[in-house]
C-alpha positions as CSV (number, residue, x, y, z in Angstrom):
1,M,0.0,0.0,0.0
2,A,1.2,3.5,-0.7
3,P,2.1,5.6,2.3
4,R,-0.6,8.1,3.4
5,T,1.9,10.9,3.7
6,L,5.3,11.6,2.1
7,T,8.4,12.8,3.8
8,A,10.1,15.8,2.4
9,P,12.6,15.2,-0.4
10,T,16.1,14.5,0.9
11,P,19.1,16.6,0.1
12,V,20.2,13.8,-2.2
13,D,16.9,13.9,-4.1
14,R,17.1,17.6,-4.5
15,A,20.7,17.6,-5.5
16,M,20.1,15.0,-8.2
17,R,17.2,17.1,-9.6
18,A,19.3,20.3,-9.6
19,F,22.6,18.8,-10.9
20,P,23.5,20.3,-14.3
21,V,23.9,18.0,-17.2
22,H,26.1,19.0,-20.1
23,H,25.8,15.9,-22.2
24,P,22.8,13.5,-22.7
25,D,25.0,10.5,-21.7
26,A,25.3,12.0,-18.2
27,Q,21.7,12.4,-17.3
28,L,20.8,11.1,-13.8
29,R,18.4,8.3,-14.5
30,I,18.4,4.6,-13.7
31,G,16.4,1.6,-15.0
32,V,16.2,-1.9,-16.2
33,L,15.9,-3.8,-19.4
34,L,13.6,-6.8,-19.1
35,H,13.8,-9.6,-21.7
36,L,10.6,-11.7,-22.0
37,T,9.6,-14.8,-23.9
38,G,6.3,-14.7,-25.7
39,T,4.5,-12.6,-28.3
40,A,4.7,-8.9,-27.8
41,P,1.5,-7.5,-26.3
42,H,-0.5,-4.7,-27.8
43,I,0.6,-1.5,-26.3
44,D,-2.8,-0.9,-24.8
45,R,-2.5,-4.0,-22.7
46,L,0.8,-2.8,-21.2
47,R,-0.7,0.7,-20.6
48,A,-3.7,-0.9,-18.8
49,R,-1.4,-2.9,-16.5
50,V,0.7,0.2,-15.6
51,G,-2.4,2.4,-15.2
52,D,-4.1,-0.2,-12.9
53,R,-1.1,-0.4,-10.6
54,L,-0.2,3.3,-10.4
55,P,-2.2,3.8,-7.1
56,A,0.4,1.5,-5.3
57,L,3.3,3.4,-6.8
58,P,3.6,6.9,-5.4
59,A,7.1,7.1,-6.9
60,L,5.5,7.2,-10.3
61,T,2.9,9.8,-9.4
62,H,5.2,12.3,-7.6
63,F,8.1,14.3,-8.9
64,L,10.4,17.2,-8.0
65,T,10.0,20.5,-9.8
66,D,13.1,22.4,-10.9
67,A,12.9,24.3,-7.5
68,G,13.0,21.0,-5.7
69,R,11.3,22.2,-2.6
70,G,8.8,19.4,-2.2
71,W,7.0,16.6,-4.0
72,A,4.6,17.6,-6.8
73,R,1.8,15.1,-7.6
74,E,0.1,14.1,-10.7
75,E,-2.7,11.8,-9.5
76,C,-3.3,10.0,-12.8
77,P,-0.3,10.1,-15.1
78,D,-1.3,9.5,-18.7
79,P,-0.2,6.0,-19.7
80,V,-0.2,7.1,-23.3
81,R,2.6,9.6,-22.5
82,H,4.6,7.3,-20.2
83,V,4.2,3.9,-21.9
84,V,5.3,3.9,-25.5
85,E,6.1,1.4,-28.3
86,H,9.4,1.2,-30.1
87,A,9.6,-1.3,-33.0
88,L,13.1,-2.7,-33.8
89,P,14.6,-4.1,-37.0
90,P,15.3,-7.9,-36.8
91,G,18.7,-9.1,-35.8
92,P,21.0,-9.8,-32.8
93,G,22.0,-6.9,-30.6
94,Q,19.2,-4.6,-31.7
95,V,17.7,-4.3,-28.2
96,E,21.0,-3.2,-26.6
97,R,21.6,-0.7,-29.5
98,A,18.1,0.7,-28.9
99,V,18.8,1.1,-25.2
100,Q,22.0,3.1,-26.0
101,R,19.8,5.5,-28.0
102,L,16.8,5.7,-25.7
103,I,18.7,6.5,-22.6
104,R,19.7,9.8,-24.2
105,R,16.1,10.8,-24.8
106,P,14.4,13.2,-22.4
107,L,11.9,11.9,-19.9
108,P,8.7,13.8,-19.3
109,E,9.0,17.2,-17.7
110,A,6.4,19.0,-15.5
111,A,5.2,15.4,-14.8
112,P,6.6,12.3,-13.1
113,H,10.0,11.7,-14.8
114,W,9.7,8.1,-15.9
115,R,8.9,6.0,-19.0
116,V,8.4,2.4,-20.1
117,W,9.2,1.3,-23.7
118,L,7.8,-1.8,-25.3
119,L,10.6,-3.1,-27.6
120,H,9.8,-5.7,-30.2
121,G,10.5,-7.0,-33.7
122,H,14.1,-8.0,-33.1
123,E,13.4,-11.7,-32.7
124,P,10.3,-13.9,-33.1
125,G,8.8,-15.0,-29.8
126,R,10.7,-12.4,-27.7
127,Y,10.3,-8.8,-26.7
128,A,11.7,-6.5,-24.1
129,L,10.5,-3.8,-21.7
130,L,12.8,-0.8,-20.8
131,Y,12.0,1.1,-17.7
132,L,13.8,4.4,-16.9
133,V,13.3,6.8,-14.1
134,H,15.0,10.0,-12.9
135,H,17.3,9.2,-10.0
136,S,15.7,12.1,-7.9
137,M,12.5,10.0,-7.9
138,Q,13.9,6.6,-7.1
139,D,17.0,4.8,-5.9
140,G,17.9,1.3,-7.0
141,A,15.9,-0.3,-4.2
142,G,12.9,1.7,-4.9
143,M,13.1,0.7,-8.6
144,L,12.9,-3.0,-7.5
145,H,9.6,-2.2,-5.7
146,T,8.2,-0.7,-8.9
147,L,9.3,-3.8,-10.9
148,E,7.7,-6.2,-8.4
149,T,4.5,-4.1,-8.4
150,L,4.1,-3.9,-12.1
151,F,5.5,-7.3,-13.2
152,T,4.4,-9.9,-10.6
153,P,0.9,-11.3,-10.8
154,H,-0.5,-9.5,-7.7
155,G,2.3,-7.3,-6.6
156,T,4.6,-8.0,-3.6
157,P,3.9,-7.3,0.1
158,D,6.1,-4.4,1.3
159,R,7.9,-6.5,3.9
160,E,8.8,-9.1,1.3
161,S,9.9,-6.6,-1.3
162,S,13.4,-6.7,-2.6
163,A,13.5,-3.0,-2.0
164,V,13.7,-3.0,1.8
165,F,16.2,-3.8,4.5
166,A,13.7,-5.6,6.7
167,A,15.9,-5.8,9.8
168,L,15.4,-2.0,10.3
169,S,11.8,-2.6,11.5
170,P,11.2,-2.6,14.4
171,T,13.9,0.1,15.0
172,P,17.1,-1.5,16.1
173,R,19.2,-0.4,19.1
174,V,22.0,2.1,18.2
175,T,25.2,2.1,20.2
176,F,27.6,5.1,20.7
177,P,30.2,3.3,18.5
178,D,27.5,3.0,15.8
179,R,26.9,6.7,15.9
180,L,30.6,7.5,15.7
181,Q,31.1,5.2,12.7
182,A,28.1,6.5,10.9
183,L,29.4,10.1,11.2
184,A,32.9,9.0,10.1
185,T,31.3,7.2,7.1
186,A,29.3,10.3,6.1
187,A,32.5,12.4,6.3
188,G,34.5,9.9,4.3
189,A,32.9,10.8,1.0
190,T,35.1,13.9,0.7
191,A,38.4,12.0,1.1
192,R,40.9,12.7,-1.7
193,S,42.5,10.1,-3.8
194,R,43.7,12.0,-6.9
195,I,43.8,8.7,-8.9
196,W,41.5,10.2,-11.5
197,A,42.9,13.8,-11.8
198,S,44.9,14.0,-15.1
199,A,45.9,17.0,-17.1
200,R,46.4,14.7,-20.2
201,Y,43.0,13.0,-19.9
202,P,40.6,15.3,-18.2
203,L,37.3,13.7,-17.3
204,S,34.4,14.3,-19.7
205,P,30.6,14.0,-19.6
206,R,30.6,11.5,-22.4
207,R,29.7,8.0,-21.3
208,R,29.9,4.4,-22.7
209,F,27.4,1.8,-21.6
210,R,28.4,-1.9,-21.7
211,W,27.0,-5.0,-20.0
212,A,28.5,-8.2,-18.6
213,E,26.8,-11.3,-17.1
214,V,28.2,-14.0,-14.8
215,P,26.5,-16.9,-13.0
216,T,25.7,-15.8,-9.4
217,A,27.0,-19.1,-8.2
218,R,30.5,-18.2,-9.4
219,L,30.4,-14.9,-7.4
220,R,29.3,-16.8,-4.3
221,A,32.0,-19.4,-4.7
222,V,34.7,-16.7,-5.0
223,G,33.3,-15.0,-1.9
224,R,33.1,-18.2,0.1
225,S,36.7,-19.0,-0.7
226,R,37.8,-16.2,1.7
227,G,34.8,-16.3,4.1
228,G,32.9,-13.5,2.3
229,S,29.8,-13.0,0.3
230,A,28.9,-12.7,-3.4
231,N,28.9,-8.9,-2.8
232,D,32.4,-9.1,-1.5
233,A,33.5,-11.0,-4.6
234,Y,31.7,-8.4,-6.8
235,L,33.7,-5.6,-5.2
236,A,37.0,-7.4,-5.2
237,T,36.8,-8.6,-8.8
238,L,35.8,-5.1,-9.9
239,A,38.9,-3.7,-8.1
240,H,41.0,-6.4,-9.7
241,A,39.7,-5.6,-13.2
242,V,40.4,-1.9,-12.6
243,Q,43.9,-2.6,-11.5
244,D,44.4,-4.8,-14.6
245,W,43.2,-2.0,-16.9
246,G,45.2,0.6,-15.0
247,T,48.4,-1.4,-15.5
248,C,47.9,-1.1,-19.2
249,H,46.3,2.3,-19.6
250,W,46.2,4.3,-16.4
251,P,49.3,4.0,-14.1
252,P,47.8,6.1,-11.2
253,A,45.1,3.3,-10.8
254,G,47.4,0.5,-11.6
255,R,50.0,1.4,-9.0
256,S,47.9,3.1,-6.3
257,P,48.2,1.2,-3.0
258,E,44.5,1.9,-2.4
259,L,41.4,1.9,-4.6
260,P,38.4,3.9,-3.3
261,L,34.9,2.8,-4.0
262,I,31.6,4.6,-3.3
263,M,28.7,2.2,-2.6
264,P,25.1,3.1,-1.7
265,T,23.9,1.2,1.3
266,N,20.2,0.4,1.6
267,I,18.4,2.1,4.6
268,R,14.8,1.7,3.4
269,R,12.4,0.4,5.9
270,P,9.5,-2.0,5.0
271,E,6.9,0.8,5.5
272,E,8.9,2.9,3.0
273,A,9.0,0.3,0.2
274,A,6.8,2.3,-2.1
275,A,8.0,5.8,-1.1
276,P,9.6,8.0,-3.7
277,G,13.1,9.4,-3.4
278,N,16.5,8.0,-2.3
279,R,16.9,6.1,0.9
280,T,20.5,5.1,0.8
281,A,23.7,6.0,2.7
282,M,26.7,6.6,0.5
283,V,29.6,4.6,2.0
284,R,33.2,5.0,0.9
285,L,35.1,1.7,0.9
286,V,38.9,1.4,0.4
287,L,40.2,-1.8,-1.1
288,P,43.8,-2.8,-1.6
289,G,45.3,-1.5,-4.8
290,G,48.4,-2.3,-6.8
291,S,49.5,-5.7,-8.1
292,M,48.5,-8.5,-5.9
293,P,46.7,-11.9,-5.9
294,L,42.9,-11.7,-6.1
295,A,42.7,-13.6,-2.8
296,R,44.4,-10.7,-0.9
297,R,42.1,-8.1,-2.5
298,L,39.1,-10.3,-1.5
299,D,40.4,-10.3,2.1
300,G,40.4,-6.5,1.9
301,A,36.8,-6.4,0.6
302,V,35.6,-8.7,3.4
303,R,37.2,-6.4,6.0
304,A,35.8,-3.3,4.4
305,T,32.2,-4.5,4.3
306,E,32.1,-6.2,7.7
307,P,30.8,-3.1,9.5
308,L,27.8,-2.8,7.1
309,K,26.5,-6.1,8.3
310,S,25.6,-4.4,11.6
311,V,21.9,-3.4,11.8
312,G,22.8,-0.8,14.4
313,L,25.1,0.9,12.0
314,R,22.4,0.9,9.3
315,E,20.0,2.6,11.7
316,A,22.7,5.1,12.7
317,L,23.3,5.9,9.0
318,R,19.5,6.5,8.7
319,R,19.6,8.9,11.5
320,V,22.6,10.8,10.0
321,A,20.7,11.1,6.7
322,A,17.5,12.3,8.6
323,S,19.5,14.9,10.5
324,M,20.9,16.6,7.4
325,P,19.7,20.2,7.3
326,G,17.8,21.6,4.4
327,V,19.8,23.8,2.1
328,P,18.7,26.1,-0.8
329,A,18.3,24.3,-4.1
330,S,20.7,26.8,-5.7
331,V,23.5,25.6,-3.4
332,L,22.9,21.8,-3.9
333,P,24.9,21.4,-7.1
334,R,27.9,23.2,-5.6
335,L,27.8,20.9,-2.6
336,L,27.6,17.8,-4.7
337,R,30.5,19.0,-6.8
338,T,32.7,19.1,-3.7
339,V,32.2,15.4,-3.5
340,V,32.1,14.5,-7.2
341,T,35.4,16.0,-8.5
342,P,38.5,14.4,-10.1
343,A,40.4,14.9,-6.8
344,T,37.9,13.0,-4.7
345,A,36.4,10.7,-7.4
346,A,35.9,7.1,-6.7
347,M,34.4,4.2,-8.6
348,G,30.7,4.0,-7.9
349,V,29.5,0.4,-7.3
350,S,26.0,-0.7,-6.6
351,G,24.5,-4.2,-6.3
352,L,20.8,-5.2,-6.1
353,V,19.1,-8.5,-5.7
354,L,15.7,-9.1,-7.3
355,R,14.2,-11.9,-5.3
356,H,10.8,-12.4,-7.0
357,R,10.2,-13.8,-10.5
358,L,8.8,-11.3,-12.9
359,E,6.3,-11.8,-15.7
360,F,3.8,-10.0,-17.9
361,D,0.5,-11.7,-18.6
362,G,2.1,-15.1,-18.2
363,D,5.2,-14.3,-20.3
364,P,8.3,-14.9,-18.1
365,V,11.1,-12.4,-17.7
366,T,14.1,-14.5,-18.6
367,R,16.8,-11.8,-18.3
368,V,17.3,-8.5,-16.5
369,L,19.9,-6.0,-17.5
370,P,20.3,-2.9,-15.3
371,V,20.8,0.6,-16.7
372,G,22.9,2.9,-14.5
373,C,24.0,6.5,-14.5
374,L,27.3,8.2,-14.1
375,P,27.3,11.8,-12.9
376,E,29.7,14.3,-14.5
377,A,33.2,14.3,-12.9
378,S,33.0,10.6,-12.2
379,P,35.3,8.2,-14.1
380,L,33.4,5.0,-13.9
381,G,30.6,3.1,-12.2
382,T,28.7,-0.2,-12.2
383,L,25.2,-1.2,-11.3
384,M,24.6,-5.0,-10.9
385,V,21.3,-6.8,-10.6
386,T,21.1,-10.4,-9.5
387,Y,18.0,-12.3,-10.9
388,E,17.3,-16.0,-11.3
389,G,20.9,-17.1,-10.9
390,V,22.5,-14.5,-13.1
391,S,24.3,-11.4,-12.0
392,A,24.3,-8.7,-14.7
393,A,26.3,-5.5,-14.4
394,C,26.0,-2.3,-16.4
395,F,29.4,-0.6,-16.8
396,M,29.2,3.2,-17.2
397,T,32.6,4.6,-18.2
398,D,34.0,8.0,-19.3
399,R,34.8,7.9,-23.0
400,A,37.8,10.1,-22.4
401,L,39.8,7.5,-20.5
402,P,41.8,5.2,-22.8
403,G,40.8,1.6,-22.8
404,L,38.2,1.8,-20.1
405,G,35.5,0.5,-22.5
406,T,37.1,-3.0,-22.0
407,L,36.4,-3.0,-18.2
408,H,33.2,-5.1,-18.5
409,E,35.1,-7.9,-20.3
410,R,38.0,-7.7,-17.9
411,W,35.6,-8.1,-14.9
412,R,33.8,-11.1,-16.5
413,R,37.1,-12.8,-17.2
414,T,38.2,-12.1,-13.6
415,V,35.1,-13.7,-12.1
416,V,35.1,-16.7,-14.4
417,G,38.8,-17.3,-14.0
418,A,38.7,-17.0,-10.2
419,A,35.8,-19.5,-9.9
420,D,37.6,-22.0,-12.2
421,R,40.7,-22.2,-9.9
């Protein structure tokens, strides 16, 4: 059920809405590409499904204006405007090429900033659905709630939604060390690394989007080999792939003794499953850099993520986020740029687990590819979604950095090679 009242937009929501964009590649929107088996439905059937379920999705009926002072509401968004059809020529790779074009197109303005595309024609018996939403309206977890509401037979109860960190309800106890660590975590986002500051190759707003998929069981096996999780393996293998690329193309990353990562941590309660906006805490993790065996880098990932397993720390991070004072919308982009600069830039990494099987009118979703975003002055980022035994990652890389477009293949080879040992 949708919440009866909405909390005010967070500073993160407002900053994302106000952040200037100088190239369509760098627009702040996220989404997913769903591949389905079956005959593509008539567009009116898809519009009817979305329209019927909008009452349970306040994130799709609320949006931030340019001023960003509060949520504006459109009670009944027009499905004809938000749900559109896009025919494709036949042939392999047509869906991914279409996504590369569609993510550049503007989303509705003066209305909720989201859209669903029905993609078909590329292959008999298959079609795809592309969902994109502005990041000021939803974080990755909130996006999972939307998918489960639209594309499961009867929706998903909030407490069972993939969007929430259920252990935050009822409110857990917070210790004094939890509070100190939460404050230190919030302050850590401004730490300097200087890995990405280069006079020869200044960062640009032009992005390249690539995807790589690996069996989730392989990530779990890599993580278990050092007492960690699949997420630990994800972080360590990414860092290993970056070091491999840096050795060839970017010596500051290849030789740096430390590699900083920025990871959003879910602090969404079950009663907030449907709520619009961002309910994450940005955590800076530092993994070992330089040339070393993957096992040692994995040990570093396990150590770095261990504090985040504490429910008390998650609640403390929630309280830090709730205590952030309101600031004028005109100031928000400048504040964000103090964090997102070449001097402080870090690789953005995000991982989501979609626990419920998706479908549309009985047609199963057989594959889920995430679509991430990469703010200007950021060198690279990944968004991974795990679904039905496959972990698919979207790699967003700055086109100005030499050879970085190969990172998705380097990561896939790292995962597969590590699991084969």
